[in-house]
C-alpha positions as CSV (number, residue, x, y, z in Angstrom):
1,M,-28.8,-22.6,9.0
2,L,-26.2,-20.3,7.5
3,T,-22.5,-20.7,6.7
4,V,-20.5,-17.5,6.5
5,V,-17.5,-17.4,4.2
6,L,-14.7,-14.8,4.3
7,E,-11.6,-14.5,2.1
8,C,-8.8,-12.5,3.6
9,Q,-5.1,-11.7,3.5
10,D,-3.4,-9.8,6.4
11,Q,-6.8,-8.6,7.7
12,E,-6.6,-9.6,11.3
13,S,-8.4,-6.6,12.8
14,E,-11.0,-6.5,10.1
15,L,-11.7,-10.2,10.6
16,A,-12.1,-9.7,14.3
17,Q,-14.7,-7.0,13.8
18,T,-16.8,-9.1,11.5
19,L,-16.6,-12.2,13.7
20,S,-17.6,-10.2,16.7
21,I,-20.9,-9.3,15.0
22,L,-21.5,-12.9,13.8
23,V,-21.4,-14.2,17.4
24,A,-25.0,-12.9,17.9
25,G,-26.1,-14.9,14.8
26,A,-24.5,-18.1,16.2
27,V,-26.1,-17.5,19.6
28,E,-29.5,-17.2,17.9
29,G,-28.9,-20.4,16.0
30,L,-28.7,-18.8,12.6
31,V,-25.0,-19.1,11.9
32,S,-23.9,-22.7,12.0
33,D,-20.2,-22.2,11.0
34,V,-17.7,-19.7,9.6
35,I,-15.1,-20.5,7.1
36,V,-12.1,-18.2,6.6
37,L,-10.1,-18.6,3.4
38,D,-6.7,-17.2,3.7
39,H,-4.2,-16.0,1.0
40,G,-0.9,-16.3,3.0
41,S,-1.5,-13.9,5.8
42,R,1.5,-12.9,7.9
43,D,-0.4,-11.3,10.7
44,G,-2.6,-13.0,13.4
45,T,-5.5,-13.8,11.0
46,S,-5.2,-17.5,11.8
47,R,-5.2,-16.9,15.5
48,V,-8.3,-14.8,15.4
49,A,-10.1,-17.4,13.3
50,D,-9.0,-20.2,15.6
51,A,-10.1,-18.3,18.7
52,A,-13.5,-17.7,17.2
53,G,-14.0,-21.3,16.3
54,C,-13.8,-20.8,12.6
55,R,-12.6,-23.3,10.0
56,F,-9.4,-21.8,8.6
57,H,-8.0,-22.8,5.3
58,S,-4.7,-21.6,3.8
59,Q,-4.8,-24.1,1.0
60,W,-8.3,-24.6,-0.5
61,D,-10.5,-25.2,-3.5
62,I,-13.7,-23.3,-3.5
63,K,-15.7,-26.3,-4.7
64,D,-14.6,-28.3,-1.7
65,V,-15.2,-25.4,0.6
66,V,-18.8,-24.9,-0.6
67,R,-19.4,-28.7,-0.5
68,S,-18.2,-28.8,3.2
69,A,-20.4,-25.9,4.4
70,R,-22.8,-27.0,7.1
71,G,-25.5,-24.5,6.3
72,E,-28.0,-24.7,3.5
73,W,-27.3,-21.0,2.7
74,L,-24.0,-19.2,2.4
75,L,-23.2,-15.6,3.2
76,F,-20.1,-14.3,1.5
77,V,-18.8,-11.1,3.1
78,E,-15.5,-9.2,3.2
79,P,-13.5,-9.1,6.4
80,G,-14.4,-5.8,8.2
81,A,-18.0,-5.7,7.0
82,R,-20.5,-5.5,9.8
83,P,-24.2,-6.2,9.5
84,Q,-26.4,-3.8,11.4
85,A,-29.3,-4.3,13.9
86,G,-32.0,-6.6,12.7
87,W,-29.9,-8.7,10.3
88,I,-30.4,-12.0,12.1
89,D,-34.2,-11.9,12.0
90,E,-34.3,-10.6,8.4
91,I,-31.9,-13.3,7.1
92,A,-33.8,-16.0,9.0
93,E,-37.0,-14.9,7.5
94,Y,-35.5,-14.5,4.0
95,I,-34.0,-18.0,3.8
96,A,-37.2,-19.5,5.1
97,L,-39.3,-17.9,2.3
98,N,-37.0,-17.4,-0.7
99,K,-34.7,-19.4,-3.0
100,T,-32.9,-16.5,-4.7
101,P,-29.7,-14.6,-3.7
102,A,-29.8,-11.4,-1.8
103,R,-27.4,-8.7,-0.5
104,F,-27.5,-6.1,2.2
105,T,-28.4,-2.5,1.8
106,A,-25.5,0.0,2.0
107,S,-25.3,1.7,5.4
108,R,-26.6,5.3,5.3
109,G,-24.2,6.3,8.0
110,Y,-21.1,5.3,6.0
111,R,-21.0,6.5,2.4
112,R,-18.0,6.9,0.2
113,P,-17.2,10.4,-0.9
114,F,-19.2,11.5,-4.0
115,F,-16.3,11.3,-6.5
116,Q,-15.4,7.8,-5.3
117,R,-19.0,6.7,-5.7
118,V,-19.2,8.1,-9.3
119,A,-15.7,7.3,-10.5
120,R,-15.3,3.7,-9.6
121,A,-17.4,0.5,-9.5
122,R,-18.4,-0.9,-6.1
123,P,-16.4,-4.1,-5.2
124,P,-18.6,-7.2,-5.9
125,L,-18.8,-8.3,-2.3
126,E,-19.0,-4.8,-0.7
127,L,-22.6,-5.5,0.3
128,G,-22.1,-9.3,0.8
129,L,-24.0,-12.0,-1.0
130,L,-26.5,-14.4,0.5
131,M,-26.9,-17.5,-1.7
132,P,-28.4,-21.0,-1.4
133,K,-25.8,-23.7,-1.1
134,S,-27.2,-25.6,-4.1
135,Q,-26.8,-22.5,-6.3
136,A,-23.3,-21.9,-4.9
137,L,-22.3,-25.5,-5.7
138,A,-23.6,-25.0,-9.3
139,T,-21.6,-21.8,-9.7
140,A,-18.3,-22.8,-8.0
141,R,-15.3,-23.5,-10.2
142,S,-11.8,-24.5,-9.1
143,G,-9.5,-21.5,-8.4
144,M,-12.5,-19.1,-8.4
145,P,-12.4,-16.1,-6.0
146,L,-15.4,-15.4,-3.9
147,A,-16.2,-12.2,-5.8
148,D,-17.0,-14.3,-8.9
149,F,-20.1,-15.7,-7.1
150,V,-21.7,-12.3,-7.7
151,K,-21.2,-12.4,-11.5
152,G,-24.5,-13.0,-13.4
153,Q,-26.6,-12.8,-10.2
154,K,-29.5,-10.5,-9.7
155,P,-29.7,-10.5,-5.9
156,R,-32.6,-9.0,-4.1
157,K,-31.9,-6.2,-1.6
158,L,-32.4,-6.9,2.1
159,S,-33.5,-3.9,4.2
160,S,-30.8,-4.7,6.8
161,E,-27.8,-2.4,6.4
162,L,-24.2,-3.4,6.2
163,I,-21.2,-1.2,7.1
164,P,-18.8,-2.1,4.4
165,S,-15.3,-3.3,5.0
166,W,-13.6,-0.2,3.6
167,V,-14.8,1.7,6.7
168,A,-12.7,-0.7,8.9
169,R,-9.7,-0.4,6.6
170,A,-9.9,3.4,6.7
171,A,-9.9,3.4,10.5
172,R,-6.5,1.6,10.6
């Protein structure tokens, strides 16, 4: 089972897009719960999370959040990111056979312009991070943002593609 964790602030529409994709994972029995960590959103982020049955936290400590996750694996993604076809089967197989972190492959259909790819580093969670709960518990520190879970990791690359969150933001 998998717990999906998202960290957001005023990203109502992006959150809705990601949650709509995760429904298929819940129906297939892969996604056990979704946790939304909010940083004082003033839009409808909390309503979207509530309507989707997510656990919504506006005051939280990442150690407590990781400890409370129902799944034995955690998937950290940015709101607006959307895994593409085949992600459910691949993640189910991956977590059954592996014990190391992994991340999605960048979508071939949505690439940043050349100069943006060259001039700046990719945000840490742009391709998500799949991690065993035990490893996340060992890594978690109070006050730590989700992006810090990537530091020091050498995640494997899944063949499933992910449309990154910047695509949803650009479409606003």
